[in-house]
N, C-alpha and C positions, 0 to 999 in steps of 0.2 A: 318279149321273151324273158325267161327267168334270169338269164345272165345279165341282161341289161338292167333289170330291176335291182339286182345286187350292187351293180356299179353305181347306180344312181343313189343308193343308200350311203355308200362310202363317200361319194362326192358331197352329199349333204352334211356328213359328219365333219369333213375337212374343209368346208367352204370358208374362205377368209372372211373375217369380220373386222370392223373398225371399232376402236375404243371410243367411248363417248367423250373422253377428255383426259388430259394429263393430270394425274393426281398431284395435288399441291403438297409441297414439302412441309413437314411438321415444324412449326416455328420453335426456336430454342426457348427454354423456360426463362422467364424474366427474373433476374436476381435483384434483390433489394439493394438500395444504396449502400455502398461500402463493400459489396461483394459478399463472399462467404467467410470473410475474415472474422466478422462479429459472431457468427454461429459456430464455426469450428475453431477459432483462435489461431488459425494459420495465416501467414502472409501470402497473398496471391503471388503466383509465379511472375506475373508481369511487374510486380512491385519489388521483387527480390533483385538485389544487385550485389556484386562482388567488388569490394574496394581494392583497387590496384594502384600501387605507387610506382612511379617511374624512377624513384631514387634508389640506387643500388646500395646494399649494405656493405660497409667496408670490411675487408677480411684481413686476417693475419695468418702467416704460415707457422705451423708447429715446428719448433726447433728440433724436435726429436724425429718425427715421421714426415714432416713437410706437408701435411694435409692443410687445406684451407679451412679456417674457422672464423665465425663472426668476431668482430673486434671486441664485442662486449663479453665474450667468453673468457673465463679465467683458466680453463683446462681444455685440452684437446678433446674433441668429440670422438676421435678414433682411438688414440692410445692413452688418453688421460693425463698426459704430461702438462706441466704448467706452461702457459703461453707467455706470461710476463716474467722477465728475468729479474725484476726488482725483488729485493729481499722481503720475505714475509714479515709482517709486523710482529714484534715481540711483546708479549704481555708483561706488564710490570711485575717485578719480583714481589712476592708477598712480604708484608711487613714482619720484621723479626720480632719474635715474642721473647721478652726477657723473663728469665726464671726468677724465683723468689730470692735465690742467692745473689743473682746479679743486681736486683733492685736494692738489696741490703748493702751490697758493696758500694753501689752508687750513693746511697744515703750516707754511708760512713765517709766516703771520699769528700762529699759536700761538707760534712761537719768538720773534718780536718782542715779543709780549705778555709772555712769560715773562721776557725780558731786561729789559723796562721795569719789571716788578714787582720783580725782584732789585735793580735800580738804586735804585728807590724805597725799598726796605727798608734798603739800605746807607746811603742818604742820611739816613733817619730815625734808625736805631740806630747809625750810625757815629760815630766820634770827632769832636768839634768842632775845626775848624781855628783857627789863630791869629786874633785879632781878633774872634771870635764870642763872643756872650754865652751862657754856659751857663745852662740853666734852673735853677729853684730846687731846692735839695737839702735834703731833710727828714731830720734825724737827731735821734732822741730828742725829737720834738715841736718842735724848733727849726728854722725855715726859714731857710736862708742862700742867698745868690746870689753866684756867683763871676763877676767880669768880668775877662776877659783884657786885658792891656795892648795897645795898638796897636803895630804894628811900628815899629822905630826906623830912621830913615833913615841909611844909611851912604854917605859921600861918598868915592869912590876918589881916590887921590893922582895917578894917571896912567892913561892908556888907550892901547892900541896896536891898530891895525886892520890887516886883511889888505891893504887898498888904500884910496885916496881919489881922488875925482874931480879935485880940485885943492886949492890951499892954502885956498880959501874953505870947503871942505867936509871939513876934517880931523876926526879923531876927538876932538880936544880940545874941539870944540864940544858934545860930549855932557855934559861935566862943568863947563862954564864958568858954569852957572846962568842963561844967557840963553836964553829960549825962542825967540828969533828966529833963532838959529843952529842948524845941523844938519850931520849927516855923511852923505855919499854915497860908496859904493864906486865903483871905476872902471867897473864894468859897468852901473851904474845899475839893476841888477836884484836884487842881493843874493845871486846864485847863488854858492855857495862862499865867501861872505864870513864873517868872524869878527871878534870884538872880545875883547880881553883887558884886564880891569881890575885895577889894583894898589891894595891898601889899605895904610894905614900900619901896621896890626897885623892879626894873624890874626882872621878873622871866620868865622861860620857863617851862610850865607845860607839862610833858610827860605822867603822869599817875595819876589817882585819885583813892584813896582808901577810901571806906566808912566803 
């Protein structure tokens, strides 16, 4: 019958069949030695590792906000305050620059000091003047002291002056032995004035005492 023929055709279409065999899986591509690192320049994932340390980093508390900060920090990561209470290092002060006037004053002071030292040395080691006592002199174990004689007073026989104020202030008043009398020149200033003393015999004047 026609209906049976149609059914047989459908049965032929959906008739079960067996596969000839299980398809083999495609093998993975073979990588050259060293993997793909040499080609791509990347480190394979299996060779990557993360270094992990078990040592905990020491922390310090911020004195301002109390946040924890690594001990090697100098300032707080939260508020920026200094973690170390020690004073900050102070830079050395710049060297003072002396002006030209200061250098000149320093040179002048050095010259004055040098002159004073030379004068002091000459006064100590120089020859003793008349009337001074010479220190002890030691020769062959014997100590001797030499005392110079005081200067001898010389009285002039006459005196002449360049001018005089009047007869009461003549130059003779200088040699009369009276301390109440005196001599004055005509200008009363002594400018250009001079005195000439005459002695009875030749003398050598080494010192004048007024």
